[in-house]
Backbone as a ProteinNet text record, in pm:
[ID]
protein_1_A
[PRIMARY]
MGSVWRDARTIADLGQNMANWLEGRLPSWPGYDGPFGQEEDNGARHLIPTLAAANRAGFVTTCSQPATDDGRGSRQRAWVEGIVHDRSPLLGRLLGLERQGFIVIRGSRTPYLVLTEENGEPFTTLGYRVDRNWKAREWHGVGRHALRELREHGTTLHLVDMAWGRDDRLWPALANAIR
[TERTIARY]
12685.2	12671.1	12801.3	12908.9	13034.8	13120.1	13247.3	13342.7	13332.9	13282	13274.9	13187.5	13084.1	12998	13065.2	13127	13197.6	13318.4	13379.3	13498	13464.5	13338	13298.7	13331.2	13390.7	13429.5	13351.9	13291.1	13225.9	13093.3	13015.6	12894	12930.7	13041.8	13086.4	13114.5	13175.7	13199.9	13068.3	12968.9	12837.9	12775.9	12794.5	12743.4	12808.1	12938.1	13007.9	12952.7	12935.7	12882.4	12740.1	12659.1	12519.4	12513.7	12598.7	12603.4	12638.6	12733.6	12771.6	12656.6	12579.1	12461.4	12359	12332.3	12235.3	12275.8	12405.6	12457.2	12479.8	12442.1	12450.7	12584.3	12675.2	12807.6	12811.6	12709.5	12696.6	12558.9	12549	12422.1	12311.9	12347.1	12245.9	12310.5	12231	12284.9	12218.9	12275.2	12226.1	12077.5	12017.2	11875.9	11780.3	11830	11747	11786.1	11688.9	11717	11696.3	11800	11790.9	11846.9	11847.6	11903.3	11812.2	11871.7	11795.4	11682.7	11565.3	11453.1	11384.4	11414.1	11353.5	11201.5	11146.8	11002.7	10939.1	11017	10967.4	10917.4	10804.6	10758.5	10816.2	10774.5	10829.5	10955.3	10974.9	11099.2	11126.4	11229.8	11281.3	11420.8	11446.2	11581.8	11632.3	11541.8	11585.8	11641.6	11617.4	11669.2	11811.5	11858.5	11988.2	12101.1	12117.5	12229.3	12223.2	12105.9	12092.4	12113.7	12053.5	12068.9	12213.1	12277.4	12417.3	12505.8	12483.1	12561	12534.8	12409.8	12377.2	12452.1	12455	12527.3	12675.9	12732.6	12875.9	12907.3	12809.8	12828.6	12810	12754.7	12738.7	12596	12497.6	12357.6	12325	12329.4	12313	12163.1	12115.2	11971.9	11931.9	11816.8	11769.4	11633.1	11555.8	11425.8	11400.6	11334.4	11297.9	11188.8	11117.9	11020.2	11002.4	10983.6	10950.4	10803.2	10768.5	10627.1	10560.9	10437.2	10359.7	10213	10140.2	9994.2	9939.6	9869.2	9817.9	9682.5	9627.1	9498.3	9379	9405.8	9298.1	9295.3	9354.9	9348.9	9476.4	9578.5	9706.9	9804.1	9853.3	9944.9	10040	10155.3	10250.5	10331.1	10387	10471.1	10617.6	10700.2	10844.8	10892.7	10980.8	11022.2	11154.1	11237.7	11361.8	11392.5	11443.6	11487.8	11634.8	11709.2	11850.2	11911.1	12039.8	12115.4	12236.3	12261.9	12377	12448.2	12578	12656.4	12614.1	12592.6	12542.4	12641.4	12766.5	12867.2	12902	12834.2	12861	12791.5	12859	12792.5	12673.5	12673	12562.6	12431.2	12436.3	12314.8	12242.6	12314.2	12252.2	12193	12262	12210	12083.4	12079.4	11958.5	11843.4	11871.5	11767.2	11715	11801.3	11763.2	11662.7	11641.6	11541.9	11401.6	11381.9	11252.6	11219.1	11320.1	11298.3	11255.9	11275.7	11234.2	11096	11028.5	10892.5	10875.9	10983.1	10974.4	10953.1	10893.7	10883.6	11016.1	11080.1	11204.1	11180.9	11189.9	11167.7	11300.1	11341.4	11468.2	11439.2	11502.8	11488.8	11403	11389.1	11318.8	11173.8	11127.5	10985.5	10924.6	10841.7	10785.8	10636.5	10587.3	10442.2	10376.1	10248.5	10174.9	10160.6	10216.1	10205.1	10176.4	10079.3	10051.3	10146.2	10220.8	10316.1	10261.2	10178.5	10120.2	9973.4	9889.6	9747.5	9710.2	9622.6	9562.4	9411.7	9346.9	9201.9	9157.6	9235.1	9200.9	9230.4	9285.1	9316.3	9467.8	9510.4	9653.6	9711.1	9826.8	9892.3	10031.1	10110	10241.2	10238.7	10282.6	10279.2	10409.3	10433.5	10528.7	10443	10504.9	10432.6	10470.1	10588.9	10634.6	10737.7	10760.2	10864.4	10944.3	11070	11151.1	11229.7	11259	11335	11482.3	11552.9	11692.5	11782.6	11740.2	11823.2	11794	11709.4	11673.4	11793.2	11887.1	12003.5	12084.9	12097.5	12171.5	12102.1	11968.9	11895.8	11903.5	11881.1	11881.3	12018.8	12123.9	12259.8	12337.2	12266	12330.7	12430.7	12553.1	12655.5	12756.1	12734.4	12834.7	12942.8	13053.7	13163.8	13122.4	13182	13142.2	13172.8	13278.9	13309.9	13202.1	13157.7	13050.9	12920.9	12889.5	12767.9	12773.8	12889.4	12904	12882.7	12940.2	12921.6	12775.2	12707.6	12564.4	12486.2	12514.3	12442	12472	12598.6	12639.1	12622.8	12634.7	12635.2	12541.9	12471.5	12383	12250	12219	12091.8	12002.7	11885.8	11790.4	11710.9	11698.8	11619.6	11520.6	11402.6	11300.9	11275.5	11286.2	11260.6	11140.1	11036.3	10910.8	10863.3	10827.1	10754.9	10607.2	10531.6	10392.1	10298.8	10345.1	10259.5	10251	10130	10110	10159.6	10234.2	10272.5	10379.8	10430	10532	10669.8	10734.1	10862.4	10978.5	10957.8	11062.9	11118.9	11089.2	11141.1	11235.4	11194.9	11275.9	11413.1	11418.9	11546.2	11646.9	11608.3	11704.8	11746.5	11653.7	11687.9	11787.4	11766.3	11861.3	11996.4	11997.8	12124.1	12198.6	12127.1	12190.9	12244.2	12171.6	12212.2	12339	12361.6	12477.7	12604.6	12594.1	12713.5	12807.5
16859.8	16988.2	17025.6	16972.9	16997	17098.7	17092.1	17176.2	17323.5	17355.7	17498.3	17575.6	17514	17581.1	17583.8	17474	17471.5	17564.3	17581.1	17665.9	17814.6	17847.7	17988.8	18061	18179	18256.9	18388.2	18431	18561.9	18555.6	18660.9	18674.2	18675.9	18740.6	18744.5	18602.9	18518.2	18379	18307	18329.9	18267.7	18315.1	18442.6	18496.4	18430.2	18409.3	18340.5	18199.1	18130.2	17994.3	17993.3	18087.4	18092.6	18119.7	18208.8	18234.3	18106.5	18031.7	17905.3	17805.2	17803.2	17716.3	17757.4	17886.3	17934.9	17896.2	17896.7	17864.5	17714.4	17634.1	17488.8	17427.9	17504.3	17451.4	17380.8	17404.3	17337.2	17272.1	17154.8	17082	17142.9	17215.3	17270.2	17372.9	17428.9	17516.8	17480.3	17521.4	17471.8	17492.4	17599.9	17625.3	17571.3	17490.3	17445.8	17304.2	17220.3	17080.4	17052.7	17067.4	17031	17137.1	17107	17199.7	17320.1	17428.6	17548.8	17515.8	17566.9	17555.3	17421.2	17333.1	17199.4	17205.5	17309.9	17321	17407.3	17458	17549.8	17474.8	17518.9	17468.1	17555.4	17682.1	17774.2	17840.9	17835.4	17872.6	18021.3	18042.5	18177.1	18183.9	18100.1	18090.4	18220.6	18303.9	18432.6	18524.8	18492.6	18573.1	18533.8	18419.1	18368.5	18469.9	18533.2	18627.8	18741.6	18796.7	18906	18856.3	18743.1	18690.1	18647.5	18585.1	18544.6	18668	18770.6	18894.6	18960.2	18959.1	19016.2	18941.3	18809.3	18729.8	18760.5	18770.4	18801.3	18942.5	19031.8	19169.3	19179.8	19074	19075.9	19072.1	19065.7	19049.6	18901.9	18827.3	18682	18651.5	18618	18596.2	18458.3	18452.6	18326.7	18285.3	18379.5	18351.6	18457.6	18416.2	18513.5	18453.4	18541.4	18494.5	18602.7	18560	18657	18695.6	18806.8	18845.8	18776.3	18731.8	18667.8	18705.2	18693.1	18710.2	18634.9	18525.5	18444.8	18493.6	18599.5	18651.9	18566.7	18457.7	18366.5	18348.6	18441	18435	18393.7	18359.4	18325.8	18439.1	18503.3	18614.9	18628.1	18687.7	18711.7	18837.3	18886.8	19006	18964	19045.1	19022.8	19051.5	18963.6	18973.2	18900	18953.5	18886	18915.5	18814.9	18825.2	18790.2	18858.7	18826.4	18891.4	18866.8	18917.8	18993.2	19109.3	19190.9	19233.9	19249.5	19293.4	19434.9	19458.8	19589.2	19703.8	19673.6	19778.6	19794.7	19721	19728.4	19849.7	19920.2	20029.2	19979.8	19851.7	19793	19805.2	19797.9	19809.2	19940.7	20050.3	20179.4	20184.3	20125.5	20125	20041.2	19929.1	19845.8	19914.9	19978.1	20054.4	20166.8	20222.1	20329.9	20288.1	20158.4	20113.1	20158.2	20190.9	20242.1	20373.9	20455.2	20582	20559.6	20438.2	20404.1	20338.9	20338.4	20288.1	20144.2	20081.5	19943.4	19943	19835.7	19814.8	19752.7	19813.2	19761.3	19740.9	19616.4	19582.2	19534.7	19600.2	19566.8	19491.4	19378.2	19302.7	19179.6	19108.5	18980.5	18991.4	19109.8	19131.5	19195.2	19121.4	19171.4	19195.3	19299.1	19319.8	19214.9	19198.7	19103.7	19160.4	19091.6	19127.6	19001.1	19007.8	18895.1	18904	18797.4	18792.8	18715.3	18614.4	18531.3	18507.7	18515	18483.2	18371.1	18284.5	18181.7	18199.2	18227.8	18249.1	18354.8	18462.2	18573.8	18552.1	18437.1	18405.9	18410.3	18461.6	18461.2	18319.7	18307.1	18177.4	18181.9	18284.2	18305.8	18444.1	18452.3	18580.2	18605.6	18732.1	18774	18804.9	18819.2	18854.7	18761.1	18777.4	18690.4	18761	18702.5	18746.6	18622.2	18623.8	18504.8	18520.9	18408.4	18414.5	18438.2	18462.2	18502.5	18391.6	18267.4	18155.5	18109.2	18180.7	18131.6	18126.7	18219.3	18215.8	18089.6	18047.3	17923.8	17803.1	17801.7	17689.7	17695.9	17814	17830.7	17801.4	17836.3	17822.9	17712.3	17611.9	17498.9	17433.8	17417.7	17353.5	17450.4	17581.9	17676	17693.5	17750.2	17773.7	17861.8	17837.2	17911.5	18060	18095.9	18238	18306.1	18238.1	18293.4	18304.9	18203.5	18208.1	18322.2	18342.8	18454.2	18587.5	18601.9	18727.1	18746	18638.9	18648.1	18697.8	18641.6	18678.6	18822	18859.9	18990.5	19104.1	19074.1	19182.4	19160.6	19050.1	19022.3	19095	19178.8	19250.6	19186	19141.7	19080.6	19189.4	19176.7	19269.9	19193	19250.5	19202.4	19316.8	19288.8	19388.3	19340.1	19424.8	19382.7	19490	19447.5	19533.5	19503.1	19600.1	19575.6	19558.6	19585.8	19568.7	19420	19371	19232.2	19211.3	19106.1	19065.8	19149.4	19253.1	19339.1	19283.3	19224.4	19158	19232.8	19356.4	19427.1	19548.9	19563.7	19678.8	19641	19544.5	19512.5	19459.9	19370.9	19304.9	19401.9	19490.1	19590.1	19686.9	19722.4	19811.2	19743.3	19614.5	19539.3	19531.9	19502.1	19494.7	19626.6	19737.4	19869.3	19896.2	19855.4	19880.1	19803.3	19688.7	19607.5	19645	19735.1	19775.9	19859.2
7915.5	7848.2	7779.4	7829.8	7762.6	7834	7805.7	7876	7837.1	7719.2	7682.6	7780.4	7833.2	7930.1	8067.3	8108.4	8237.2	8235.5	8119.3	8108.5	8099.2	8081.8	8071.7	8202.1	8188.9	8306.3	8317.2	8207.3	8206.2	8130.4	8143.1	8063.9	7915.6	7882.1	7741.7	7690.2	7772.6	7732.6	7705.7	7792	7771.8	7640.8	7608.9	7482.8	7361.9	7368.5	7258.3	7241	7353.2	7346.7	7293.4	7338.9	7293.5	7143.1	7093.3	6949	6873.9	6926.1	6862.2	6864.2	6972.2	6978.1	6872.6	6864.2	6765.2	6623.3	6597.9	6464.3	6444.4	6542.6	6527.6	6560.4	6621.7	6655.3	6790.5	6873.4	7002.8	7008.6	7070.7	7068	7154.9	7260.4	7348.8	7439.9	7527.5	7631.6	7763.3	7876	8005	8031.3	7984.2	8011.5	7907.6	7815.4	7702.8	7666.7	7644.1	7615.3	7467	7390.6	7249.9	7157.6	7029.4	6931.9	6908.8	6860.7	6830.2	6734.1	6763.4	6671.9	6669.5	6765.3	6761.6	6770.2	6833.4	6847.8	6739.4	6647.2	6545.7	6422.5	6369.6	6241.4	6130.1	6128.5	6029	6081.4	6210.1	6273.1	6285.6	6359.8	6380.5	6321.6	6225.6	6170.9	6109.8	6061	6004.9	6113.1	6240.1	6350.6	6390.5	6345.7	6390.1	6370.9	6255.6	6243.3	6345.8	6368.2	6464.4	6606.8	6641.5	6776.9	6804.5	6708.2	6726.7	6745.5	6666.1	6680.3	6815.4	6861.4	6992.5	7102.5	7093.3	7192.2	7190	7073.4	7063.5	7114.4	7106.6	7154.9	7306.5	7370.4	7514.3	7564.3	7474.7	7515.3	7497.5	7606.1	7602.8	7597.3	7480.3	7460.3	7510.4	7578.2	7634.4	7580.2	7528.4	7468	7361.6	7255.4	7152	7065.2	6996.5	6898.4	6793.4	6669.4	6564.9	6576.8	6518.2	6513	6395.8	6417.3	6311.6	6327.5	6220.5	6223.7	6103.8	6130.7	6020.1	5969.1	6032.8	5989.8	6029.6	6101.1	6143.2	6295.1	6366.9	6512.8	6582.6	6506.8	6566.5	6534.9	6640.3	6618.8	6736.4	6707.1	6814.4	6788.2	6897.2	6893.7	6887.6	6821.4	6824.4	6965.7	7015.3	7154.6	7174	7261.4	7297.9	7444	7510.7	7650.4	7654.3	7738.7	7752.7	7875.2	7889.9	8003.7	7950.5	8008.9	7971.8	8100.5	8094.4	8210	8246.8	8376	8419.8	8401.1	8373.1	8349.6	8201.7	8118.3	7974.5	7912.7	7823.2	7751.5	7669.3	7636.5	7561.6	7639.3	7771.2	7850.7	7820.9	7818.9	7788.9	7649.7	7553.2	7415.6	7405	7476.6	7475.5	7547.8	7660.1	7729.4	7641.3	7556.6	7465.4	7358.8	7340.8	7243.2	7282.2	7408.7	7452.5	7381.4	7355.1	7283.1	7138	7088.6	6952.5	6949.5	7064.1	7069	7113.9	7158.5	7206.7	7357	7406.4	7550.1	7593.7	7692.4	7747.8	7897.1	7940.4	8080.1	8137.1	8243.8	8308.8	8437.8	8455	8578.3	8563.5	8672.4	8670.2	8715	8742.7	8771.9	8647.8	8581.9	8456.7	8470.2	8404	8403.6	8313.1	8328.4	8245.6	8104.7	8008.5	7867.1	7788.1	7699.2	7611.4	7492.7	7468.7	7357.6	7239	7266.7	7161.9	7194.1	7092.3	7106.5	7010.7	7057.8	6973.6	6985.1	6873.6	6871.3	6972.1	6981	7068.2	7214.7	7250.7	7390.5	7412.4	7527.3	7556.8	7551.1	7488.5	7476.8	7540.5	7506.2	7566.6	7629.8	7754.7	7824.7	7899.3	7924	8026.1	8147.7	8258.5	8378.8	8489.9	8537.8	8644.9	8730	8842.8	8933.9	8967.1	8936.3	8961.4	9090.7	9153.4	9277.9	9249.2	9354.2	9340.2	9287.2	9292.3	9247.1	9104.9	9031.7	8898.4	8805	8817.1	8727.7	8750.6	8875	8905	8843.5	8847.3	8786.3	8633.3	8578.4	8432.1	8373.3	8444.7	8394.3	8466	8516.6	8583.1	8487.6	8533.8	8451	8391.6	8407.7	8357.9	8464.4	8423.2	8515.9	8632.6	8748.3	8867.8	8856.7	8783.2	8764.9	8680.5	8576.2	8491.3	8570.2	8649.6	8730.4	8831.5	8892.8	8986.8	8914.9	8795.7	8721.9	8683.2	8642.8	8612.5	8733.5	8848.5	8970.8	9013.4	9007.7	9060.3	8960.2	8831.8	8732.1	8613.8	8610.1	8496.9	8511	8414.8	8411.6	8306.8	8349.4	8258	8187.2	8055.8	7975.7	7889.8	7874.2	7781	7683.5	7555.2	7451	7371.8	7362.6	7300.9	7203.6	7083	6989.2	7010.5	7058.2	7094.9	6975.1	6854.3	6736.4	6700.5	6687.1	6647.2	6504.7	6483.5	6348.9	6282.1	6348.5	6286.2	6319.3	6220.7	6242.6	6178.7	6138.7	6065.6	6138.8	6268.2	6341.6	6455.3	6537.6	6655.2	6616.6	6520.3	6487.2	6426	6333.9	6288	6399	6487.9	6599.2	6692.8	6719.6	6803	6734.3	6605.1	6530.3	6535.6	6527.1	6534.5	6675.1	6778.2	6915.9	6954.8	6894.5	6934.3	6858.6	6764.4	6687.6	6769.5
[MASK]
+++++++++++++++++++++++++++++++++++++++++++++++++++++++++++++++++++++++++++++++++++++++++++++++++++++++++++++++++++++++++++++++++++++++++++++++++++++++++++++++++++++++++++++++++++

């Protein structure tokens, strides 16, 4: 995975590394096998500037998708998952996105939400409870100081725009929140 991940000491360091991965400067990250967008056809590449900035600001994004609707039964909601330090002022600003009409879920216990549908059937969903060791598995290979900070101070957030196919609200709101 490389020394940049082992050398990480803080959540902020992980965010810097993740931004570099999103921009193609690092080949992968511990929780993902391969380059950014390897599974994308039309991709989420338009999200890179916002996601990279969010990571540099301290919201370490781990999953995201743009909203789409092809009008033929394939649709998805804009959504991003990440980790922020529980003492960062950024946490309050991200939680405040709920006042703008977004679903904001804090923690690793998530309600069941359909994020993507194919032919009217759920395809990608939230709705899980993860065990206490998931951060160690997801971030295997990072520095022990960074892993300790993730465990002790990392707050997981899910930000969801519940409107199908609307890709023009969540990302500007996230960009504004990280300023």
